[in-house]
C-alpha positions as CSV (number, residue, x, y, z in Angstrom):
1,M,81.1,92.8,100.1
2,K,83.6,95.2,101.6
3,E,84.8,98.5,99.9
4,L,88.5,97.2,100.5
5,D,90.6,94.0,101.8
6,I,94.0,93.5,102.0
7,L,95.7,90.4,100.1
8,T,99.5,88.9,101.3
9,I,101.7,87.8,98.4
10,S,104.4,85.6,99.7
11,K,107.9,85.5,98.4
12,V,107.0,82.2,96.3
13,G,103.9,83.8,94.7
14,Q,104.9,82.4,91.4
15,S,101.6,80.3,91.3
16,T,99.6,83.0,92.2
17,F,100.7,86.5,90.4
18,P,103.0,86.5,87.3
19,K,106.9,87.3,87.9
20,W,106.8,90.4,85.8
21,W,104.0,92.3,87.7
22,R,105.5,91.6,91.0
23,D,108.9,92.8,89.9
24,I,106.9,96.0,88.4
25,S,104.9,96.3,91.5
26,G,108.1,96.2,93.9
27,L,106.3,92.6,95.2
28,S,109.3,90.1,94.1
29,Q,110.2,89.8,98.1
30,G,106.6,89.5,98.9
31,G,104.2,92.5,100.4
32,L,100.7,93.5,101.0
33,V,98.1,94.6,98.1
34,E,94.8,96.3,98.3
35,V,92.1,94.2,96.7
36,R,88.9,96.8,95.9
37,P,86.1,95.5,93.9
38,M,85.4,97.1,90.4
39,R,81.6,96.7,90.5
40,D,81.4,96.2,86.7
41,G,79.2,93.2,86.7
42,K,81.9,91.0,85.7
43,N,83.3,90.4,89.4
44,S,86.4,92.1,88.5
45,I,88.8,93.3,91.1
46,L,91.6,96.2,90.9
47,L,95.4,95.0,92.7
48,T,96.9,98.2,94.4
49,P,100.3,97.3,96.0
50,Q,100.4,98.7,99.4
51,P,104.0,100.4,99.8
52,G,106.4,99.0,102.5
53,K,106.3,100.8,105.8
54,R,109.7,101.8,106.8
55,R,110.6,101.2,110.7
56,G,113.3,101.9,113.1
57,A,115.6,105.1,112.5
58,V,114.7,105.2,108.8
59,G,111.2,105.0,109.4
60,L,111.3,107.7,112.5
61,F,113.4,109.7,110.3
62,E,110.8,110.0,107.4
63,Q,108.2,110.9,109.9
64,F,110.2,113.8,111.3
65,S,110.7,115.2,107.9
66,V,107.3,115.9,107.2
67,C,106.6,117.8,110.5
68,P,105.0,121.3,109.5
69,S,107.4,123.1,112.0
70,P,111.1,122.3,113.0
71,I,111.7,120.4,115.9
72,R,114.0,122.7,118.4
73,V,116.9,120.9,120.2
74,R,116.2,121.3,124.4
75,E,119.3,122.4,126.1
76,R,120.5,119.8,128.3
77,H,120.8,119.9,132.4
78,T,123.4,118.3,134.2
79,L,122.0,115.8,136.9
80,P,124.0,116.1,140.4
81,F,126.0,113.0,141.2
82,Q,126.8,111.7,144.7
């Protein structure tokens, strides 16, 4: 058995997971959940919601904000025109 698997919860996950759990875990609009076996002899699993990945300018800004050193602004040069 795999150590980790991924499960997708759709927006209409009522039949699979309770609404209160989806609301608390931030999956009311759907998302990904990590599934891990507990190995307790009862075939139990542990479900952990994965945080959504930020995309676009917001995600890029978050990546730059965790840089260990500041990003220096380079000096622009002018292009010759014809």
